[in-house]
C-alpha positions as CSV (number, residue, x, y, z in Angstrom):
1,M,21.7,2.4,-19.2
2,R,18.2,5.1,-20.1
3,R,16.7,1.9,-21.2
4,F,17.1,0.1,-18.5
5,A,15.7,2.9,-15.7
6,D,13.1,3.1,-18.1
7,A,12.4,-0.9,-17.9
8,L,13.2,-0.3,-14.7
9,Y,10.7,1.8,-13.6
10,D,7.4,-0.2,-15.6
11,V,8.8,-3.2,-13.5
12,A,8.7,-0.9,-10.4
13,L,5.5,1.0,-11.3
14,T,4.3,-3.3,-12.3
15,L,5.2,-4.3,-8.8
16,W,4.1,-1.5,-6.5
17,V,0.4,-1.2,-7.8
18,G,0.1,-5.4,-9.2
19,G,1.0,-6.1,-5.0
20,L,-1.3,-3.9,-4.0
21,W,-4.3,-5.2,-5.8
22,T,-3.1,-9.0,-5.3
23,I,-2.2,-8.7,-1.7
24,G,-5.6,-6.5,-1.0
25,Y,-7.6,-8.2,-3.0
26,L,-6.4,-11.7,-4.0
27,V,-4.5,-12.9,-0.8
28,A,-6.0,-11.8,2.5
29,P,-9.8,-12.2,1.2
30,T,-8.5,-15.4,0.0
31,L,-6.6,-15.6,3.5
32,F,-9.4,-15.3,5.8
33,A,-11.4,-17.9,3.6
34,A,-8.9,-20.4,4.0
35,L,-8.6,-19.8,7.9
36,G,-11.9,-19.0,8.9
37,S,-12.2,-20.7,11.9
38,D,-8.7,-19.1,12.8
39,R,-8.9,-15.5,12.0
40,R,-6.6,-14.0,14.3
41,L,-3.9,-16.0,12.4
42,A,-5.5,-14.9,8.9
43,G,-5.3,-10.8,10.7
44,S,-1.1,-12.0,11.4
45,L,-0.5,-13.2,7.9
46,A,-2.8,-10.1,6.1
47,G,-0.7,-7.8,8.2
48,R,2.6,-8.8,7.6
49,L,1.5,-9.1,3.6
50,F,0.5,-5.3,3.6
51,E,3.4,-3.9,5.8
52,S,5.7,-6.2,3.3
53,I,3.8,-4.5,0.3
54,G,4.4,-1.1,2.3
55,W,8.1,-1.5,2.1
56,V,8.0,-2.4,-1.6
57,G,5.8,0.4,-2.2
58,L,8.5,2.7,-0.1
59,A,10.9,1.7,-3.1
60,C,9.3,1.9,-5.8
61,A,7.9,5.2,-5.0
62,S,10.9,6.8,-4.6
63,Y,12.8,5.0,-7.7
64,L,9.6,6.3,-9.6
65,A,9.6,9.9,-8.1
66,V,13.3,10.3,-8.4
67,F,13.0,8.4,-12.4
68,L,10.2,11.2,-13.1
69,L,12.8,13.8,-12.0
70,L,15.9,13.3,-13.1
71,R,14.1,12.7,-16.5
72,L,12.3,16.1,-16.2
73,G,13.1,18.3,-13.7
74,A,11.7,21.1,-12.8
75,A,8.6,19.8,-15.2
76,A,8.0,16.4,-13.6
77,L,6.3,19.2,-11.3
78,R,4.0,19.8,-13.6
79,R,3.0,16.7,-14.0
80,W,-0.3,14.8,-12.9
81,H,1.5,11.1,-13.3
82,F,4.4,12.7,-10.4
83,W,2.3,13.9,-8.1
84,L,0.0,10.5,-8.5
85,I,3.1,9.1,-7.3
86,I,3.5,11.7,-4.6
87,V,0.0,11.1,-3.3
88,M,0.4,7.3,-3.3
89,L,3.8,8.1,-2.0
90,L,1.9,9.9,1.4
91,L,-0.3,7.1,1.8
92,T,2.2,4.4,2.3
93,L,4.1,6.1,4.9
94,V,0.3,6.9,6.4
95,S,0.0,3.2,6.3
96,L,3.3,2.0,7.4
97,F,4.6,4.5,10.1
98,G,1.1,5.5,11.9
99,I,-1.7,3.3,11.3
100,N,-0.3,0.3,11.3
101,P,2.0,0.7,14.8
102,L,-1.6,1.3,16.0
103,L,-3.5,-1.4,15.1
104,A,-0.7,-3.2,16.6
105,Q,-0.3,-1.4,19.7
106,I,-3.8,-1.4,20.0
107,K,-3.3,-5.4,20.0
108,A,-1.5,-5.8,22.2
109,D,-2.8,-3.6,25.1
110,A,-5.8,-6.4,24.2
111,L,-3.6,-9.3,25.0
112,P,-5.0,-11.5,26.5
113,R,-7.8,-11.6,25.0
114,E,-8.3,-11.1,21.2
115,V,-8.4,-7.5,19.9
116,M,-12.4,-8.0,18.3
117,Q,-13.2,-9.2,21.8
118,S,-12.2,-7.1,24.3
119,V,-13.0,-3.7,25.3
120,L,-11.1,-1.7,22.5
121,H,-12.5,-3.6,19.7
122,D,-14.4,-0.6,18.1
123,R,-11.2,1.5,18.1
124,F,-8.8,-1.5,16.4
125,A,-12.5,-1.4,14.3
126,T,-12.1,2.1,13.0
127,W,-8.5,2.6,12.9
128,H,-8.9,-1.2,10.5
129,G,-11.4,0.9,8.6
130,V,-9.8,4.1,8.3
131,S,-6.8,1.7,7.1
132,S,-8.8,-0.2,4.7
133,V,-10.0,3.2,3.1
134,L,-7.1,5.0,3.0
135,Y,-5.3,1.2,0.6
136,L,-8.6,2.0,-1.8
137,I,-7.5,4.8,-2.1
138,Q,-4.3,4.8,-2.9
139,S,-5.2,0.9,-5.2
140,V,-7.4,3.5,-7.0
141,L,-4.5,5.8,-7.6
142,G,-2.2,3.3,-8.8
143,L,-4.6,2.0,-11.4
144,L,-5.3,5.5,-13.1
145,L,-1.8,5.7,-12.7
146,V,-0.8,2.3,-14.8
147,T,-3.5,3.2,-16.7
148,G,-3.1,6.2,-17.8
149,L,1.0,5.5,-18.4
150,R,-0.2,3.2,-21.3
151,R,-1.8,6.1,-22.9
152,G,2.2,8.2,-22.8
153,A,1.3,9.8,-20.3
154,R,5.5,9.4,-19.0
């Protein structure tokens, strides 16, 4: 059972961090390039993908944190990779339950116009920028987590 839990830890970490990088830096830009004439559709699809990886992140981070607490006990609280997972989890929570609903509300308030052609453009752009910066931070922390674990941090 211990080997299964270890393997699941690696799978959860790979799925979460790999998903962050794949969706954020490959799939979303490809959507906007391929659907250039329909930025609204590209944005809608990208938003759904970011929401999906957010839920994946919640599940994976929960498993990773519980795994480390059960495996290491209180010593997990002294490990940098435990705290990276917690920070990434907090960033995911802020995005999923704070920023994403706010962006959706701004879009809804802009109707029937597209948000980028409305008076809410600046507000949307600001919060979208905040979301992008948090996503970048989360992606870099995930990269540190993956590369640090390969050097025997666990």
